[in-house]
C-alpha positions in Angstrom: 69.9 -2.7 99.3 70.0 -0.4 102.6 68.6 -1.2 106.1 67.3 2.2 106.7 65.9 5.0 104.3 66.2 7.8 105.7 63.3 10.7 104.0 64.3 14.3 104.6 61.5 16.7 103.1 62.7 20.2 103.1 61.6 23.2 102.1 63.7 26.6 103.5 65.5 25.1 106.3 68.8 26.4 105.8 68.5 27.7 109.7 68.3 24.7 111.1 69.1 21.7 108.7 73.2 21.4 109.6 72.7 20.1 112.8 70.0 17.4 111.1 72.2 16.5 109.0 75.2 16.3 111.5 73.5 14.2 113.8 72.9 11.5 110.6 76.5 11.8 109.8 77.4 10.9 113.5 75.4 7.7 113.7 77.5 4.4 114.1 75.3 2.4 111.9 75.7 3.2 108.2 73.9 0.7 106.6 71.6 3.4 104.7 70.6 5.8 102.4 69.6 9.3 102.7 66.6 10.6 100.3 66.5 14.5 100.5 63.2 15.9 98.7 63.0 19.3 98.5 60.3 21.7 97.4 62.4 24.0 95.4 63.9 25.7 98.5 64.6 29.7 97.7 67.3 30.4 100.8 71.0 27.7 101.4 69.1 24.8 102.0 70.2 23.3 98.8 73.9 24.4 99.0 73.8 23.4 102.4 73.0 19.6 100.9 75.0 19.7 98.4 77.7 20.7 100.8 77.1 18.1 103.0 76.7 15.7 100.0 80.3 16.6 99.0 81.8 16.1 102.6 80.6 12.7 102.7 80.7 11.3 99.5 80.6 7.6 101.2 76.5 8.0 102.2 74.0 7.4 99.6 72.4 10.7 99.2 70.1 11.4 96.7 68.8 15.3 96.3 65.1 15.7 94.3 64.4 19.4 94.4 60.5 20.1 92.7 57.7 22.0 94.3 55.5 19.7 95.7 51.8 19.7 97.4 53.5 19.8 101.1 55.4 17.5 103.2 52.7 14.7 103.0 53.9 15.1 99.2 57.1 15.5 99.8 57.2 12.0 102.0 55.1 10.0 99.2 57.4 10.6 97.0 60.6 9.6 98.8 58.6 6.8 99.6 58.1 5.7 96.0 62.1 6.0 95.4 63.6 4.5 98.4 65.4 1.4 98.4 65.3 0.5 102.0 63.8 -2.3 104.4 62.7 0.2 106.8 61.8 3.8 106.5 62.2 6.8 108.8 61.3 10.4 108.1 63.3 13.3 109.6 62.6 17.1 109.1 65.1 19.4 108.4 65.0 20.9 112.3 64.9 17.1 114.0 68.1 15.6 114.9 69.2 12.3 116.5 69.4 11.9 120.0 72.6 10.1 119.6 75.5 8.8 117.2 74.5 5.4 118.4 70.2 5.4 117.4 70.4 3.8 114.3 72.9 1.0 115.7 70.3 0.6 118.9 66.9 0.2 116.4 68.7 -1.8 113.9 69.2 -4.6 117.1 65.7 -4.0 118.0 64.4 -5.1 114.9 66.6 -7.6 114.6 65.8 -9.6 117.7 61.9 -9.8 116.7 59.5 -9.8 113.7 58.2 -6.6 113.5 56.4 -4.2 110.8 56.7 -1.3 112.9 58.8 -0.1 115.4 59.4 3.5 117.7 60.4 4.9 121.0 60.8 8.3 122.2 61.3 11.5 121.7 61.6 14.9 122.7 61.0 18.1 121.9 63.9 20.1 121.0 63.3 23.7 122.9 60.6 22.9 125.0 62.8 19.2 126.1 59.1 17.7 126.7 60.1 13.8 126.7 57.2 11.9 124.5 56.8 8.2 126.0 53.8 6.6 123.9 54.0 3.6 125.6 50.6 2.4 125.9 47.9 1.5 122.7 45.2 3.8 124.7 48.2 6.9 124.2 48.6 6.2 120.4 45.0 5.9 119.3 44.3 8.9 121.9 46.8 11.5 120.7 49.1 9.8 118.4 52.5 9.5 118.3 55.6 12.3 116.5 56.0 10.3 113.0 60.2 11.2 114.7 59.7 8.3 116.8 59.0 5.7 114.2 60.2 3.6 112.0 58.1 1.5 109.5 58.6 -1.4 107.2 58.3 -0.8 103.4 56.0 -3.4 103.0 53.5 -1.4 105.3 53.3 1.4 102.7 52.9 -1.4 99.7 50.1 -2.6 101.7 48.1 0.7 102.9 49.3 3.0 100.7 50.8 6.5 101.6 50.0 9.7 103.7 46.8 10.8 102.3 47.2 14.2 101.1 43.9 15.3 102.8 45.0 15.4 105.6 47.6 18.4 106.1 48.8 18.4 108.9 48.0 15.1 110.4 48.6 12.6 107.4 51.0 11.2 109.2 48.5 10.4 112.6 46.0 8.8 110.2 48.3 6.5 108.4 49.8 5.6 112.0 47.2 4.9 113.7 45.8 2.9 110.4 48.5 0.8 111.6 48.1 0.1 115.0 44.1 -0.5 114.3 45.3 -3.5 112.0 46.3 -6.8 113.6 47.9 -7.9 110.7 50.8 -5.6 111.3 53.0 -6.1 114.1 53.6 -3.2 116.2 56.4 -2.6 119.0 57.4 0.4 121.3 61.3 0.3 123.0 62.6 2.5 125.4 65.1 3.9 123.4 64.9 8.0 122.8 65.5 8.3 118.7 65.2 11.9 118.2 64.6 15.7 119.4 62.5 17.0 117.0 62.0 20.2 115.8 58.4 22.6 117.0 58.5 24.9 114.7 56.4 22.4 112.4 52.8 22.8 111.4 51.8 20.6 113.6 53.5 22.4 116.5 50.7 25.8 116.0 48.0 24.7 113.8 45.7 22.0 114.3 44.0 19.5 111.7 40.6 19.6 111.5 39.8 17.7 108.8 41.7 14.7 110.2 40.2 15.7 114.2 36.4 15.0 112.5 36.9 12.1 111.5 39.2 10.5 114.3 36.7 9.0 116.6 34.9 7.2 113.2 38.7 5.8 112.5 39.1 4.0 115.9 34.6 3.3 116.1 35.0 2.1 112.8 37.9 -0.2 113.1 37.2 -1.6 116.5 39.4 1.1 118.7 36.7 3.0 120.3 36.7 1.1 123.4 40.6 0.9 123.7 41.1 4.4 124.4 40.6 6.1 127.9 38.1 8.4 127.3 35.7 7.8 124.1 33.2 10.1 124.8 35.6 13.6 124.9 37.0 11.8 121.6 33.7 12.0 120.1 32.9 15.7 121.7 36.0 16.7 119.9 35.4 15.3 116.2 31.8 16.5 116.3 33.2 19.7 117.3 36.1 19.4 114.2 32.5 18.9 111.8 30.9 22.0 113.4 34.2 24.3 112.4 35.0 22.7 108.8 31.0 23.8 109.0 31.6 27.0 109.7 34.8 27.7 108.6 34.2 26.7 105.1 36.9 24.2 104.7 36.3 20.4 103.5 32.1 21.1 104.5 31.6 17.9 102.9 33.5 15.6 104.4 32.8 17.3 107.7 28.9 16.2 107.0 29.8 12.6 105.9 31.5 11.9 109.6 28.9 14.3 111.4 26.1 12.5 109.7 27.9 9.1 110.8 28.2 10.3 114.6 24.3 11.3 114.8 23.2 8.2 113.1 25.2 5.5 114.6 26.2 6.7 118.7 23.8 5.6 120.8 24.9 7.4 123.4 23.8 11.0 121.9 20.8 12.2 123.5 17.9 13.3 120.5 17.6 16.6 121.5 21.9 17.1 121.4 21.1 15.3 118.0 18.6 17.4 116.5 20.4 20.5 118.4 23.4 19.9 116.4 22.1 18.8 112.9 20.3 22.3 112.8 24.2 23.6 113.7 25.9 21.7 111.0 23.0 23.3 108.4 23.5 27.0 109.6 26.8 26.9 109.5 26.9 25.4 106.2 24.7 27.6 104.5 25.9 30.7 106.7 27.5 33.4 104.1 31.2 33.5 105.7 31.4 37.3 106.9 
């Protein structure tokens, strides 16, 4: 059984994929399998993967190409066939920071009993280095999935990525792990990946997830573990209103807003009434 399963969801990423593959093949630690979950690419992505497999016959590689319902659907399908003890998800525009990453992570995992281990990532274009080394940072803004290695038992216990969150399902799943005291989490001061900044999360916002963000924290004893709960609450309420105004996932927005209006005692009565009627207005207003 391989120690790592590296799951790479791909779709029309021929322009960037080769650098991703080169960074994987250069790893000094080789006890891993490589799973490509392709969404029926129409560019040269598949031929690049085929060429890579032919040139690296010692790497245990699997390619499945079929239409999917987005990146998280592809990742879920990869989880289902993964044989590794530890899972890592890598986009077709990401690359490992250096050839020693997998070996360094393996050594850190070997030191202690842990369910999730994560390090630092850097934006490929911006060169911004993200160091989410405190619980408050993780719960407030999340961590890039490219920084995280998951023991497969996590998915056995809490399930896979929730497909109703189109952009932030990885953050949702990671939050569930960090909010569950049954799982042992550890930050390591190691640079893991240069992550591509052309994906959906770089220029789109998951209003559905963030309408639920405060509620998820509050119902799992996490709200007092972040630095600015009020800012988080206002952001979630705004997202509920946005869902109603844009007629996207309105029922989900209502369930979350109703929780805030009923259970958050710090909200003034006048604000609750005003927000309730604003939500009604946007829910009933026909889109222009």
